[in-house]
C-alpha positions as CSV (number, residue, x, y, z in Angstrom):
1,X,98.2,126.3,79.2
2,X,101.2,127.7,80.9
3,X,101.8,128.8,84.5
4,X,101.4,132.6,83.4
5,X,98.0,131.6,82.0
6,X,97.1,129.6,85.1
7,X,97.9,132.7,87.2
8,X,95.7,134.8,85.0
9,X,92.9,132.3,85.3
10,X,93.3,132.4,89.1
11,X,91.3,135.6,89.2
12,X,88.3,133.9,87.8
13,X,88.8,130.9,90.0
14,X,89.0,133.2,93.1
15,X,86.0,135.2,92.1
16,X,83.8,132.2,91.6
17,X,85.1,130.4,94.6
18,X,84.4,133.4,97.0
19,X,80.8,133.8,95.8
20,X,80.1,129.9,95.8
21,X,81.9,129.2,99.1
22,X,80.0,132.2,100.8
23,X,76.7,130.7,99.6
24,X,77.6,127.2,100.7
25,X,78.8,128.6,104.1
26,X,75.2,129.8,104.7
27,X,73.9,126.2,104.0
28,X,76.5,124.0,105.6
29,X,78.5,126.1,108.1
30,X,82.1,126.5,108.8
31,X,83.3,123.0,109.8
32,X,82.0,121.1,106.7
33,X,83.3,123.8,104.3
34,X,86.6,124.0,106.0
35,X,87.0,120.2,106.2
36,X,86.5,119.9,102.4
37,X,88.9,122.8,101.7
38,X,91.6,121.1,103.9
39,X,90.9,117.8,102.2
40,X,91.4,119.3,98.8
41,X,94.6,121.1,100.1
42,X,96.0,117.9,101.4
43,X,95.4,115.9,98.3
44,X,96.9,118.7,96.3
45,X,99.9,118.9,98.4
46,X,100.5,115.2,98.1
47,X,100.2,115.0,94.3
48,X,101.5,118.4,93.2
49,X,105.1,117.4,93.1
50,X,104.6,114.2,91.4
51,X,102.7,115.8,88.4
52,X,105.0,118.6,87.9
53,X,106.0,117.2,84.5
54,X,102.5,116.9,83.1
55,X,101.5,120.5,82.6
56,X,97.8,120.3,82.5
57,X,97.6,118.3,85.8
58,X,100.1,120.8,87.4
59,X,98.1,123.7,86.3
60,X,95.0,121.9,87.8
61,X,97.0,121.7,91.1
62,X,97.7,125.4,91.0
63,X,94.2,126.3,90.4
64,X,93.0,124.0,93.2
65,X,95.5,125.9,95.5
66,X,93.9,129.2,94.4
67,X,90.5,127.6,95.2
68,X,91.5,126.6,98.6
69,X,93.1,130.1,99.2
70,X,90.0,132.0,98.1
71,X,87.7,129.5,100.1
72,X,89.6,130.2,103.3
73,X,89.4,133.9,102.8
74,X,85.7,133.7,102.1
75,X,84.9,131.6,105.2
76,X,87.0,133.1,107.9
77,X,85.5,136.6,108.4
78,X,82.0,135.2,109.2
79,X,83.4,132.5,111.5
80,X,85.5,135.1,113.4
81,X,82.4,137.3,113.8
82,X,80.3,134.4,114.9
83,X,82.9,133.2,117.4
84,X,84.2,136.5,118.9
85,X,81.3,138.8,118.3
86,X,81.2,142.2,116.7
87,X,83.5,143.9,119.2
88,X,86.6,141.7,118.1
89,X,85.3,140.3,114.9
90,X,85.3,143.0,112.1
């Protein structure tokens, strides 16, 4: 798999992530979901440069980055409305 294929697969990853993170948000809330996303992002950031020569692990890092990005975009609108209300939320 090359990086162009990884970018193409990112649409599927983001679609599945937004649906699943949205469902998990209802069960676990913002703090737990966001903490898991930031742990994934930190681990990914630490190891991404070291694995750049092994393509399949690097592609996994790219896909995990897309997972975190989609998860953040799925969680934040509900958290903003919950924190600031409907006047400033949507």
